[in-house]
C-alpha positions as CSV (number, residue, x, y, z in Angstrom):
1,M,10.7,-12.2,18.8
2,A,9.7,-13.4,15.4
3,T,10.3,-11.3,12.3
4,I,7.2,-10.3,10.2
5,T,7.7,-9.3,6.6
6,L,5.1,-6.9,5.4
7,F,4.5,-5.5,1.9
8,H,3.2,-2.2,0.6
9,G,1.5,-2.0,-2.8
10,S,3.8,0.5,-4.4
11,P,5.6,0.5,-7.8
12,H,8.6,1.7,-5.9
13,E,11.2,-0.6,-4.4
14,S,11.6,1.5,-1.2
15,V,9.0,3.7,0.4
16,T,8.9,5.9,3.5
17,P,5.4,6.1,5.1
18,D,3.9,9.6,5.4
19,Y,1.3,9.4,8.2
20,G,-2.0,11.3,7.8
21,L,-1.8,11.3,4.0
22,G,-3.7,9.2,1.6
23,N,-7.2,9.1,0.2
24,D,-10.4,9.1,2.3
25,K,-11.9,6.8,-0.4
26,H,-9.9,3.8,0.6
27,D,-11.8,1.0,2.4
28,Y,-10.4,2.0,5.8
29,G,-9.8,5.7,5.2
30,R,-6.5,7.5,5.2
31,G,-3.5,5.4,6.1
32,F,-0.4,3.5,5.0
33,Y,-1.6,0.0,4.1
34,L,0.5,-3.0,4.6
35,T,-0.1,-6.7,4.0
36,A,1.7,-10.0,4.8
37,N,0.4,-11.3,1.4
38,V,2.8,-10.5,-1.4
39,E,0.2,-11.3,-4.1
40,L,-2.2,-8.8,-2.6
41,A,0.5,-6.1,-2.5
42,K,1.2,-6.8,-6.2
43,E,-2.5,-6.1,-6.9
44,W,-2.4,-2.9,-5.0
45,A,0.7,-1.8,-6.9
46,V,-1.1,-1.9,-10.2
47,C,-4.5,-0.5,-9.0
48,R,-4.4,3.2,-9.6
49,P,-8.0,4.3,-10.0
50,D,-7.1,8.0,-9.8
51,E,-4.7,7.8,-12.7
52,S,-5.6,7.6,-16.4
53,N,-3.5,5.5,-18.7
């Protein structure tokens, strides 16, 4: 079986998924989103529309 590396757009090095949490406003609703595209995960990590800087 092949290994698949997935990335989560988080500013944290290690994350533990909490299922059923999240924001209903995401494109696909609540969930723990992963991607095989590291560049996309980097975009997700800096996109925080609910936080003010």
